[in-house]
N, C-alpha and C positions, 0 to 999 in steps of 0.2 A: 437421425431421430424424425418423426412427424412432425409437425407442429402443432396436432392434437394434443401432445403430451405436455404442452406447457397449460400448465392448470391454474386457472383465475379462482380467488378465494374473496365466497361473500364474507451600533459598532461601539462597544464601549471605546473610550481614549487607551491610548498604549500604556503600560505600566512605566513604562520609562519616562516619556512624556509626561505623566501627573506626579513622578515623583519630581521633575525638574521645578515643579512649582512651589516647592517647598525651599522656603529661605535656607534652611539650615542646611540643605544638600544641595546648593546652589555649588558649582564649578566641581561637584565630586563627580568620579566617571560613574557613567550610568549603572554598570555592572556591580559597582562597588557601593552606590546608594539603594541598588534592590536589596544587596545581603543587608544594608541595614534594617531597611524598614519592612522586610519579609523573612526575618530570621528564618522563622520553623520551615519555609521551603529551602533556602540555602544553605541551612547548617548541614543538610544531606547531599548540596548540589557540587558536581564535578569541578574539581579548579583543574584546569590544563597544566598547571605548575606542581600540583598536588597528587601523588598515585596514591594517596592513603585515604581520598574522598570515597565517599559512599554513595551507590549508584543511588540516582534519586527515582528510577522507574522499574526497579527488581522486581521480577514477579514469582509465582511459587514453580519451585522447581521442574523441569521436563523430564517425564521418566518415560526415556528411549525404549524400554521393553512393553509400555503397554501397547495394547490392540487399540488403534485407534478407530472408534466408532460414531462420534458425534464431536464436531469441530464449528468454531463460529469466525468469520471474518469480516472485517470491513474497512472504511477509510473516510480521510477527508473530517478529521474533528476537531472544531475551533473551540477552544474553551471560553474566549470571550464571550458567546453567542449563548451559552446557558444549554439547556437540554441535555443535564448529564443523566436524565432519568434511563435514556437509553442502555448506559453500562447495566443499570439492574434488571433491563428486560434480556441482555444478552446472557447476563447471569443466572437469570431463572431459567435458561434453556440447559444448563448445567454443562457447557462445554469442557472436555477433556483441554484443549487449548486454543488459545484466539491469535490470529493470525491479523495484525496489522498492517495492510498493506499500503502503507503511504500516507503522507499529510498527514501524520501524526498530532500535529500542531502547526498553529498560524501565526508567526509575530506579524504584530500591526504593520509591519513594512520591512523592506529588505533593509539589512543593515549596511551602514556606509563604512563602517571600520571594520579590522579584523577582531576586535575582542568580542564582536557578534553578541551584542547586549539584547538586542530585540529579542534574538534566536533563544538567548539564555533565560530572558522573563517568560516566553511561551512554556519552555520547559518547565519553569518553575510552575506555573499557571496548571499546566497539565496534571503534573507531580501532587499538586494539594487537590485535588476533585476528591471528595471522600468515595463517592460511588466507582468512581476509578481504581481508588486504592483497593477497595473492597473486591474487586473481579481480579486484579492482579497478583491480591494476596492469596487468592484462591486459585486462579487459574494463570497455568504456563502460557504467557505472553511472548511470539514472535514477531519483530518490527523490521520493516523497512521502510526506507524515507521515499518521498517524494520530492517535489520541488520545493513549496515551504519550511518543510522542516531540512530541507537539505540547505536552503538557505536563500535562494535566488529563485524567483517566480518563472517557470518554464526553463531552467537553466540545467546547463550541461556543464561539458568539460571546461567551458570559459569560466567558470564562478573561480573568482580568485580568492577565495578562502576556502575551498573545498577541502584541503587536509583539515584545518582545523574544525570544519565543521565535522568531518569525519569523527575525529578525536572526541568532541563532544556528544556526539551521538553513540559511541562506543560506551563511554563512560556513563551517560545517563541509563543507558538501558542495563547495564551491570554486564557487560559482555566480558566473559572473562578472560586473562592474559594470556591463555594457551588457545583461544580462539581464532581459528584463523585469520579472521575481520582484524584482528589485532597487528598483524603481520604483514599486511598487504592494503595496497588503495583499494577502496571501493567498501561496500558491506553487504554484498551478495555472500550469499549463504546455503548449506542445504541439511537436512535431517532425514535420518531413516529411522522407522519408528514401528514398532512391533517386529513379531518373526516371520519367518518365510511361509506364503500360503495367505497371510494377512499383513503383509508388510508396506509401508505407508512412506512415497518418497515426496517432501518437501524441497522445491527447489525457488529458491528467493532471488530472482533478479536486481540488480543495480542498474536501472536504467538512466541515471543521472550521471554520476561520477567520469563517465567515460564518453558520452555522448556527443557525437558533433551537432554545431550549430545546426538549426532547421532553416528551410526554405522560406522566409516570407511571403506570405500572401500578395499577388497582384491585384487583388480585391477585398480589399479591407471588409471585413462584415458579411460578405456575401455569402449566402447558404450554401456551405459545403466548403467555402474556401474563407472560413470566416478569419484565419489567423496563419494559417501554414498551408503550404503544398508540397505534393508528394518531390523529393530529389534522389534521383537514381544515379547521384555520384557516386563512384566504387571506392571513393577516398574515406569517405562518411562511414562513420560507427553509430553502433547502438550499444552495445555492450565492451567494447574494445576488445585486442589480440588475446589477454589473459585470460578475461572471462569467457570469451568463445571457448578457448582451450578447455578452463574448467569445465562450462557445461557441458561437451561433448564426454567428458570423463562421468562427469554425474548419469547421465543417460545411459552410459554401460553398466551402472550398479543394479544391482539384481532386485526389484520392486515389482509387486502387485496392483500398484497402483500410485502414480504419480502426479501430484499437484506444482503445477508451476503457476508461480506468481510472479506479474510483472506490474508495477506500478500504476503502467501508463496500457490501455488497450491495444490488444494484439490483432484481432478479428474484424473490429468496426471500420468501416469504411466511408460511412455515410456523413462525414462531419471533417472540418478546416481545423480542427484542435491537434492537441498533441497525441501520437499514438506511433505505432510500428507502421502505419499506412506510408506515414511522412519520410520514411526510411524503407522504400520496398525493396529493396537489394539486401538489408537486414531482414526482413521479414520472410522474404523468399530463403535465404541461409538458415532460419529457423526453422520454418517448413522442413528444410532438405534433412536437417539432423535430425527430427520428430520421424521422417520416413526410415533413414538409415537406421536408428534404434525403435523401431516399432515392436517393440515387444512386451509391452505392460499400456496399459490405458492410460492417456495423456488428459487432465481437466485445466484449464487456464483458469485464474482468479486475478480480477484486475480491479481497480479503484479509478480516480483521479476527476472523474465526467463529473461529479456533483449530480448524477442520474443513475439508474441502475436498469441494470437489463442482463437477457441472454442472449447469445450469439451462436452460432455453429455453421460452420464450412466443411466441405470435403476436400482436404490436402491429398489427399492419395494414402492415407492410413488404414486400418485395419477397419475403421469406425471413424465417421466423423469427428472433427475436432472441437469440442463444448468449452465455450467461454463466459463465467458467470461475472459481470461486473458489479459490485456494492460499493455504490458513494452516492451520498454522503451522510455520515451517522448523525450529524446537527447543521448542516451548511448544504442544503440542497440547493438545486439551480436557482441562481436567483431570478426577481419576477420581469426586470429588463431581456434577460436573455430566454425567459424560460419558455414561451412559445416556439420561438426556433429551435430549441434543444428539443424537446420534448415531440416535435414534428419531424425531425431530421430524417435523412432516409436511411434504412437500416437493411441493404442487399442481404444482410446473412442474421438479421435481426430474428429472435423468436419472439412476437408480439410486440408489445408497446413498452416504451420505457417508463419505469417509474419516477416521480420525481420528488418524494417527498424523504424526509429521513430515513435511513434503514440500516440495516445488518443483515450479512447472511449468515446461513448455517451448511453443515452437508454432513448425512447422517448415511453411513455406510454400511450396510448388511453385507458382510462378507460370505456370510453361507449361500445366499439369495442371489449374489454378484449384482446387486443394485446399488447405486448411489441417488439419495432424494439430496436435491438442493433447493433450498428455501431461501424465499426472498421475504424477509420480517418487516414490518414498519418500527418504528418506535417504540411501540407498546408491547413488541414481540409477536403480534397477529400474522399470520402470513398472507403474505399478497399473491406470489406468484410460485410455480413449483413447478420442478423438473425433474424427470426421473432419467437414468444415464445408466444402462447395462453396461457392466465390467466384462460381458462376455461378447464374443465376436456374433 
C-alpha cells in the first residue's frame, strides 16, 4: 500500500467508595451495597452463584447468514468520563455489527478481593448508559477484554482471579451456555459470516488470560522504552498452547476476508508499552502462521493505546499486512503523556496518530474487492481513511 492512500479529511469517585460513606451501608459487602443502591442495574446483574441471572449487556442477535458490508469497532470506554454521545454517532452509521475490542470498562481501581466489587460496579455503569443500551438493542455486539475489564492493569496469566473475571465477563455479555468460551479458559472466539464468495471470518484473540509477564524496562519513561522492553525468552507466550492450536485451525477455515482482532497492537514498533513487539518470538510465530495459511486477505484490528492509527508491514504475504488501531472511545491519551505518545516513532505507521476520541468502521465492497477503513471522531466525522484491495 502506498502512503498516499491515507486520505485526511477536511475522575468521579468510585461507586464502591461512594457507597461506604452512607451510614446505613457501613459494614455491608461492597457488591451487596451496590445492589441495594442501584437496583435497576443489579436486578439484571450476573451473580456467579446464580445460573438464572439475565445478562446485563446482551445485544441484538447475530445473523450469521448476512453478507457483511459495514461494521464498526472501538475500544477503551470509561463510563465515568461521560462522552456517551459517541454511541449515538456509531449508531448513526448503521453498522451491521459492532466489535468491542477490549477495555470495555474501567474499574476505578484494581480489585483487592475475589468478589471483584470494583469490576462489578464498572459493568453496572456501562450497562446503565442509555445511549449504549440503544446501540446494543439494535446492533449485534461482539466483545473481548483487555487489561481493565480483565481486572488487572497490564495483567496477564498472573492475575489471581482470572477465572472469576472470565465467569463475570461471560455472564455479563450474555454468552450462551453452548458457546465454546463457556467450556474452556479464555474469551477468544471466532465467527463465520455470510456465504462463500462474500464470507467474512472474525478471529478474536485473548491476549490476557494466558500471557506471560512482560520484561520491565531499565529506562522507565524513556521514549520507546517507557514501561517494557522486548523479551525473546522462548518459554514466554502471548496466547498459550491451546489458543495457538485453535488459531491455526481457524486459519484453515474457508473465508474471503479475515479480520483478526487483538486487543493490543501487533505491528507497532515505536513505543515501550504493551504489544506483540514485547514478545518478538510470539509475534514471529503469528506471522509464520499467516504465511502458512495465506489464502485469504487478512486485516488486523486493535485497541488499547488511547490513540488511533494505521500500520502496514510486509511480512511475506501476498499483500502487505494492514493494522487499524482505534482507541479510545472516550478516554483518549492523557495530557501528561500526550506529546510523547503522539510523536512516537512509527516505522510501520501510515501517517500520524490521532489523539482524540474515536471509533473505526469498515465498508466492504465485495464486488469491487475493496475495503474502506475509516477513522471517525466522536461526532462521526471521518478523520482518516485507508483503502485496501482484496485482490492481489
